[in-house]
Structures are given as structure tokens and as C-alpha cells.
C-alpha positions as CSV (number, residue, x, y, z in Angstrom):
1,M,114.0,93.8,108.3
2,P,110.4,94.2,109.5
3,G,107.8,91.5,108.6
4,L,106.5,91.7,105.0
5,R,102.8,92.4,104.3
6,V,101.9,89.2,102.5
7,G,98.8,88.6,100.3
8,I,97.6,86.3,97.5
9,Q,95.8,86.5,94.2
10,L,92.4,85.2,95.1
11,S,91.9,83.9,91.6
12,G,94.9,81.6,92.0
13,L,93.0,79.4,94.4
14,K,90.5,78.3,91.7
15,L,87.6,78.5,94.2
16,P,84.3,80.4,94.3
17,F,84.8,83.9,95.8
18,K,83.6,83.3,99.4
19,Q,85.4,79.9,99.6
20,A,88.5,81.6,98.4
21,L,88.2,84.3,101.0
22,H,87.9,81.7,103.8
23,A,90.9,79.8,102.4
24,A,93.0,83.0,102.3
25,A,92.0,83.7,105.9
26,R,93.1,80.3,107.0
27,M,96.5,80.9,105.4
28,G,96.9,84.0,107.7
29,V,97.6,86.4,104.9
30,D,97.3,90.1,105.3
31,G,95.6,90.9,102.0
32,I,94.2,89.7,98.8
33,E,94.2,90.8,95.1
34,I,90.8,90.7,93.4
35,D,90.4,90.2,89.6
36,A,88.1,92.9,88.2
37,R,87.6,91.2,84.9
38,Y,87.0,87.6,85.7
39,G,86.2,87.8,89.4
40,L,84.2,90.7,90.9
41,R,83.2,93.1,88.2
42,P,83.1,96.8,89.1
43,S,79.5,97.2,87.9
44,E,78.4,94.6,90.4
45,I,80.2,96.0,93.5
46,V,77.9,98.8,94.4
47,G,75.3,99.4,97.1
48,T,74.3,96.4,99.2
49,A,76.8,94.1,97.4
50,L,79.7,96.4,98.3
51,R,78.6,96.6,102.0
52,Q,78.3,92.8,102.2
53,I,81.8,92.3,100.8
54,R,83.2,94.9,103.2
55,K,81.5,93.1,106.1
56,L,82.9,89.7,105.0
57,L,86.4,91.0,104.7
58,E,86.2,92.6,108.1
59,D,84.9,89.4,109.6
60,L,87.8,87.4,108.1
61,N,90.4,90.1,109.0
62,L,91.4,90.6,105.4
63,R,92.2,93.7,103.4
64,V,92.0,94.2,99.6
65,A,95.6,94.9,98.8
66,S,95.1,95.4,95.0
67,V,92.7,95.0,92.1
68,R,93.9,93.4,88.9
69,Y,92.5,94.6,85.6
70,A,94.4,92.7,83.0
71,T,93.6,93.7,79.4
72,R,94.6,91.7,76.3
73,R,96.0,94.9,74.6
74,G,98.0,97.6,76.2
75,Y,97.4,101.4,76.4
76,D,99.7,101.8,73.4
77,C,97.2,100.2,71.0
78,E,94.5,102.5,69.7
79,E,92.0,99.8,68.9
80,E,89.2,99.9,71.4
81,L,91.5,102.1,73.6
82,E,88.7,104.2,75.0
83,R,87.0,101.1,76.4
84,R,90.2,99.9,78.1
85,I,90.6,103.4,79.6
86,A,87.0,103.4,80.9
87,G,87.4,99.9,82.3
88,T,90.6,100.8,84.1
89,K,89.0,103.8,85.7
90,E,86.1,101.6,86.8
91,A,88.6,99.2,88.4
92,M,90.2,102.2,90.2
93,R,86.9,103.3,91.6
94,M,86.2,99.7,92.8
95,A,89.6,99.4,94.3
96,Y,89.1,102.6,96.3
97,D,85.7,101.5,97.4
98,L,87.2,98.2,98.7
99,G,90.0,100.0,100.5
100,A,92.8,99.4,98.1
101,N,95.0,102.0,96.3
102,V,96.6,99.9,93.6
103,V,95.2,98.6,90.3
104,V,97.5,96.2,88.3
105,N,97.7,96.0,84.5
106,H,100.5,95.9,82.0
107,C,100.9,99.2,80.2
108,G,101.5,97.7,76.7
109,N,104.5,97.6,74.4
110,I,107.0,100.3,75.3
111,P,109.0,101.3,72.2
112,E,112.7,101.8,72.5
113,S,112.4,105.3,71.1
114,P,110.2,107.9,72.6
115,D,109.8,109.4,69.1
116,E,107.5,106.6,68.0
117,L,103.8,107.3,67.8
118,S,102.8,104.5,70.1
119,Y,105.1,105.9,72.8
120,T,103.3,109.2,72.5
121,V,99.9,107.5,72.7
122,L,101.1,105.5,75.7
123,R,102.3,108.5,77.6
124,S,99.1,110.4,76.9
125,V,96.9,107.6,78.2
126,L,99.0,107.0,81.3
127,T,99.0,110.8,82.1
128,D,95.2,110.7,81.8
129,L,94.9,107.7,84.1
130,G,97.4,109.2,86.5
131,N,95.3,112.4,86.7
132,Y,92.2,110.3,87.4
133,S,94.1,108.3,90.0
134,Q,94.8,111.5,91.9
135,R,91.1,112.2,92.1
136,V,89.8,108.8,92.9
137,G,92.6,107.6,95.3
138,A,93.6,104.4,93.6
139,F,96.7,104.2,91.2
140,L,97.6,102.2,88.2
141,A,100.8,100.2,88.8
142,C,102.2,98.9,85.5
143,E,103.3,95.3,85.7
144,T,106.8,94.4,84.7
145,G,107.8,91.6,82.5
146,S,107.4,92.4,78.8
147,E,110.2,94.9,78.6
148,P,113.5,95.6,80.4
149,L,112.9,97.1,83.8
150,D,114.8,100.3,83.1
151,R,112.7,101.0,80.0
152,L,109.6,100.9,82.1
153,G,111.3,103.1,84.7
154,T,112.2,105.7,82.1
155,L,108.6,105.8,80.9
156,I,107.3,106.3,84.5
157,D,109.9,109.0,85.1
158,S,108.5,110.9,82.1
159,L,105.0,111.1,83.7
160,P,103.8,113.5,86.3
161,E,105.4,112.6,89.7
162,G,103.4,110.2,91.8
163,S,100.7,109.5,89.2
164,V,101.6,106.0,88.0
165,G,103.6,103.3,89.7
166,I,105.1,99.9,89.1
167,T,104.0,96.3,90.0
168,L,107.3,94.4,90.3
169,T,106.9,90.8,89.1
170,P,110.4,89.3,89.2
171,G,109.2,86.0,87.7
172,N,107.9,87.6,84.5
173,L,111.2,89.5,84.0
174,L,113.2,86.3,84.4
175,V,111.0,84.3,82.1
176,N,111.3,86.9,79.4
177,G,115.1,87.0,79.7
178,F,115.4,90.3,81.6
179,D,117.3,90.9,84.9
180,L,116.7,92.8,88.1
181,Q,119.9,94.9,88.1
182,P,118.0,98.2,87.3
183,L,115.8,97.7,90.4
184,P,117.6,100.3,92.6
185,Q,117.0,103.0,90.0
186,V,113.2,102.2,89.7
187,A,112.5,101.0,93.2
188,K,111.0,104.4,94.2
189,H,108.1,103.7,91.7
190,V,107.2,100.2,93.0
191,M,103.8,100.2,94.7
192,L,103.2,96.4,94.7
193,V,105.2,93.2,94.4
194,H,103.9,90.1,92.7
195,A,105.9,87.4,94.4
196,K,106.5,85.1,91.5
197,D,109.7,83.2,90.7
198,G,111.3,81.9,87.5
199,V,114.3,80.5,85.8
200,R,115.9,81.3,82.4
201,D,116.3,78.8,79.7
202,R,118.7,80.2,77.1
203,S,118.3,77.2,74.8
204,R,114.6,78.0,74.3
205,G,115.0,81.7,74.5
206,R,112.3,81.8,77.2
207,G,112.3,80.7,80.8
208,S,109.6,79.2,83.0
209,E,107.9,79.9,86.3
210,V,108.9,77.8,89.3
211,E,107.8,77.6,92.9
212,L,108.7,80.7,95.0
213,G,112.2,80.4,96.4
214,R,113.4,77.9,93.8
215,G,114.1,80.2,91.0
216,M,116.6,83.0,90.3
217,A,114.7,85.8,92.0
218,E,116.6,86.8,95.2
219,F,113.6,87.9,97.2
220,P,115.6,88.9,100.4
221,E,117.7,91.1,98.2
222,I,114.7,92.5,96.4
223,A,113.0,93.3,99.8
224,G,116.1,95.0,101.0
225,T,116.3,97.2,98.0
226,L,112.7,98.2,98.3
227,E,113.0,98.8,102.1
228,E,115.7,101.4,101.3
229,Q,112.9,103.3,99.5
230,H,110.6,102.9,102.5
231,F,108.3,100.5,100.5
232,N,105.4,99.4,102.6
233,G,103.2,97.7,100.0
234,Y,102.2,94.1,99.7
235,Y,103.9,91.0,98.4
236,I,101.2,89.2,96.5
237,V,101.8,85.5,95.8
238,E,101.2,84.8,92.1
239,R,101.2,81.3,90.6
240,D,100.2,80.7,87.0
241,N,99.3,77.0,86.8
242,P,99.8,75.3,90.2
243,R,98.9,71.6,90.3
244,N,97.7,71.9,93.9
245,P,96.7,75.6,94.2
246,I,95.9,75.8,97.9
247,E,98.9,73.8,99.1
248,E,101.4,75.5,96.8
249,I,100.2,79.0,97.5
250,A,100.2,78.4,101.2
251,T,103.8,77.2,100.9
252,S,104.7,80.4,99.1
253,V,103.0,82.5,101.8
254,E,105.1,80.7,104.5
255,F,108.3,81.4,102.4
256,L,107.6,85.1,102.4
257,K,106.6,85.2,106.1
258,N,109.8,83.4,107.1
259,M,112.1,85.4,104.9
């Protein structure tokens, strides 16, 4: 298996932007994920600011692998929906300007039945965002975790081909009591992997995140399944609440590189 392209969520380092970039470079990662809501805002990354960031990334030999635009509500919820759609499109434009082609957000609650109104709303919005993606060159990749993996795959299958993808986050699936068995069926849609691990806790009905490699996610098996679909995207280290962010994230990076 060829070496993985490994990156980190810059926000996970809990450092100012430039310091975080230098820390990422010292870890030897290939790419970074930028937060477009609480980090660099799309409205600020234009003109001179955009050129300065591109120069800094070039100097540190880093690439922007993805842009995260996490909204509180999903695209199934009609309250303030137009604002979420506009914000997502701005994040797509920023991603493309920074050399990335993936924007990460959860898509919202996916009903079991496609006959429900919220399912129709969700499909309509994702179709619109998918059409915009084709024009701007950066694609929404819906993050897994809040529903079974095969249900998300069925939704993506119902959209125009190649318009919307998946961000696979194994840790979120495990924490919420779902498994990775459907991965071979949905692997063709995976554009990005959030390398996050977790364990189930049946007594509480909800699991918990653990350090990468110490949970139930079999990352070598996951990588093998994705390789069969010629996946060449990034594995982005994600940690929710590390006690020692730099040390723990660096350890996760080494785990992926040595896999």
C-alpha cells in the first residue's frame, strides 16, 4: 500500500493561525484542514490576504487539503437555510482559492423514508450545492456519524453523479453506535477521511473518542477498502478534546505514516 497523504485539522492545535501552520510543518504533514467559521473566514481571504496565505503555505511546504464549514443545523432544516447555503458556497470558493477541492459539513438529519418532506428538502439543497461545486471546483463532502453509513450512501447515490461526496469519520460512527460494514458499498463516494477513533459503550448507549489506533476503527482495513476505489484523498487527524494537543496530534500523525 502506498504512503497515505496525512494532514491535520489546524484548529485542533489550539494555536493562532501562523503558529499552528509552523507546528503542522514541523510534524511533517502533507496538508491541513482550515475552519471557515471559527478560523479563516471566506470574506477575509481575498486579495492581499489570499496571496500572503498562499505564500506562507508555499514556504512551509503545506497544502490546504480541505475546508471545514460546520453548521449547527443541517440542510434538511428550513430555518435560516438560505444563509447556510450561501455560507457553504462561500466556503467552497475559499477552498478552491486555497487549492483545496473538499468542503466538510454534516448534511443534517437523513430520514429513513425518502417520502418525508425533510428528505425532499435535503436532496434539493444538496443538488443545488452539487451543481455549484461543478462550477467552482470544490465539492461538499458530507461527514458521517449521525446516521448509518449506508443511509448516507443511499442519499448520495440519489444525487447527480460526482456532485457531492462523503467525509468518512470512523470515530463518529462508532461513538454513535454505527459500524463500518457498509464501507465497501459507499467507498466510491469518499473524498476525505477524518482519522478519528472511538469505542462503543453499550451500557451508556453512546461511545467515546479515544486516541488514534486505540479504538475499534481498523484503519489499515479502511485504507485497503478505499484503495480498491483508487482513493487518493487525505487522512486528516481529528481530535475533539486532547489534553496535550500538539503531542497527541503528532502521535496520531506518526501512527498514520507508519501504517
